[in-house]
N, C-alpha and C positions, 0 to 999 in steps of 0.2 A: 226487740229483745230486752228482757229485764235481767240484770245481773244480781244474784243474791249476795255475792261478795264483791268487794272493791279491789280490783287488781289482785295482788298476792298477799293481802293483809290478814289472812287467816280468818276470814269471815267478819272481821270488824269493819265498820263503816269508816267514813272519812269525816273529820270535823274541821269545818272552814269558818273563820270569823272575818267580819268586816268591821273595821274601826275607822275613826276619823272625827274631826271637829264637826260642829253643827253645820248643816247645809252642804256637806261634802258629797252627797249622792250615794251613801252606803246602801240604802234600801233599793234604789234603782239598780245598782250594779249587782247586788245580791240576786235580785229577781232575774236579771239577764244571764248570770252565770248558772242559775238553777235551770233556766230554759235550755241553755246550751248542754248541760249535763243530762237533763232528761231526754234531750234529742239524741243522745248517745246511749240511751237505754238504762240510765241509772235511776234508782229510786231516791228521791230527795225530800228533805224536810226543811222548810224555811221557818225560822223563829227569830225571837228578838229578846233583848234585855234593856231595861227591866221588862219583865213579861214572860211570855212563852207558855205559861200555864194559867189556869183560872185564878189561882192564888197570886201568881206573879203579876197578872194584869191588875189585880186590885192594889197590890203594892205599887205598881207603876203609877197608878192614878194618884196615890199619895205622894210619891217621890217627885213626880213632875208637876203636879197641878195643885198641891195643897196651898191654900191661900188664907187660912184662918189667922186670927190674932196671935195664936201661939205658933211661932215659927219652928221649923225643924232644925234641931241642932246638927252640926256637921257629923258628929259621931253617930247620931241616930240615923242620919241619911245613909252613912256607910253600912250600918248594921242591917237596915232595911234592904239594901241592895244585896248584901250577902245572903240574907234569908231567902230572898227571891231566887238567887242563883242556886242555892242548895236544892230548893224544890224543883227548879228548872232542870238541873242535871239529873236528879234521881227519877223524876217522873216523865221527862221527855227526851233529853239528850242521850243519856245512858241506854235506855231501851231502844232508841232508834239506831244507835251505833252498833249495839249488839245484834240488831236485825240486819246489819249490813248496809244500812242506808247512809247517804251522804247528808250530813246536817250542816246547813248554812245559817249562821247566827249573826244578826245585826247587833253588834256590841257583845263583849264578854269581859273578862277580867282586866284586859288592857285599859278599857275605859275607866274602870274603878281606880286603877293606878294613876291614870292621867287626871281624872276629874277630882276624885276624893283625896288622892295622895298628893300629886304635884300642885294642883290648883287650890284645893281646900287646905293644904298644909298639914294633913295628918301624916304621922310618921310612916315613911315608905316601907320600912321593914315590917311594921305591924300590918300595913295594908297587904303586903306580899304574903304574909303568913295567913291572914284571913282569906285572901283570894285562894290560896292553896287548900285551905280547909273547906271553904264553901263550894269549890269546884270539884270536890270529892276525888281529886287526883286526875281529873280529865283536863287535857291541854289541847289547844288547837293544833292540827297538823300543819296548817298554813293560815296566815293572817294577812289580809289585804288592808293596808293603811291608805285610805283615800286622802291625799295630801292637798289641802286647800287652806289658804290663809284666812284667819277669822273674819277679816273685813269683808271678803268676798262671800264667805259663808253667811254672814249677817244679811247681806244683800239678797241672797237666795231665800233665806228663811222668811224674810219680810214679804215675799211674794207667794208663799205657800198658802193656798186657799183653805186647805183642810185644817190648818192650825192657826189661822189668822186671828180668830176671836178667843183662842184658848190662852190662859195664863200659864206659861211654862217657866217654872222657877229656875230651871237649868239654863235654858236658852236666854232668859232675860238677865242673867248675871252680866256684870260689866266686861268691858273689853280686856282689862288686865287679867281677869279670871280666864277668859278664853285664850288669851295669849299664853298663859301658863299651861293650859290644857294642850295647846298646839306644841309647845316646847316639850311637854311631858311625853307626848306620843313619839316625838323624834328621839328622845332619850331611850325609850323602850326599843325602838327600831334599831338604834345603834348597838344596844346590848344583845339583841337577838336577830341578826340579819338573815340567818338561815330560815327562820320562821316568818318574820315580819317583812313583807314586801311592800315598799313604798310605791304608790301609783299616783302620779300627778292627776289631779281631779279638776283642772281648770279648762279642759277642752270639751269637744263634742262628746255626747254620751256614748256614741258608738265607738269612737276612738278609745275612750277609757275602757269600755267593755272589751275591746280587742286586746288591750294591754293586760287586762286581768286574765283573759283566756290564755294568752301566751305564757304568762307567769305560771299559771296553773299547769298547763301542758308540760312546761319545762321541769316543774317540780315533780310531777307525777306522770311520766311518759307511759307508764304501764296501764293507766286508767282510761 
């Protein structure tokens, strides 16, 4: 059975985001929750940031893998991410939610706050205003923060075959940067405990998935 609406939300879909430091298992847990929800008859869309649209994926390549002599300024990085988000929201997220689908997104504006705000040192108030503008008023209904210390995340990413030979300018930033990211995520969660649910990500994949499902069901018992 396929549901055109999600619970009693007046036809609007549900917007779920997954956040966390490098190597925390966001993509895996997103796919597992998607499978769980589709098994209950819901129409789901899985997407990611940077990325999500054809233009967004081109920007992702620049943001994550640019390695030319001319380095990307922190301010330029922030604006590239914001541009990709605006396109992502207008061309994929908004139409999907209006169609009553559940959108599951691997990173959204919390990552911008943690990485470009807290870790890059760009003014948090400005980052917040830009996030609000670029997200076109759309906010996640729930966010799962996969909680993993940076040292363990580095150990995981060093074993990922699919990215082993790629230069990733974000992942390759130093430990101090990633500690600031980690701290930033926890500051966000402390400010918005109703939306941001912290999920310990240092155990077996299935145990983490069970925690995510339980948090989801508790938050949306009608779905």
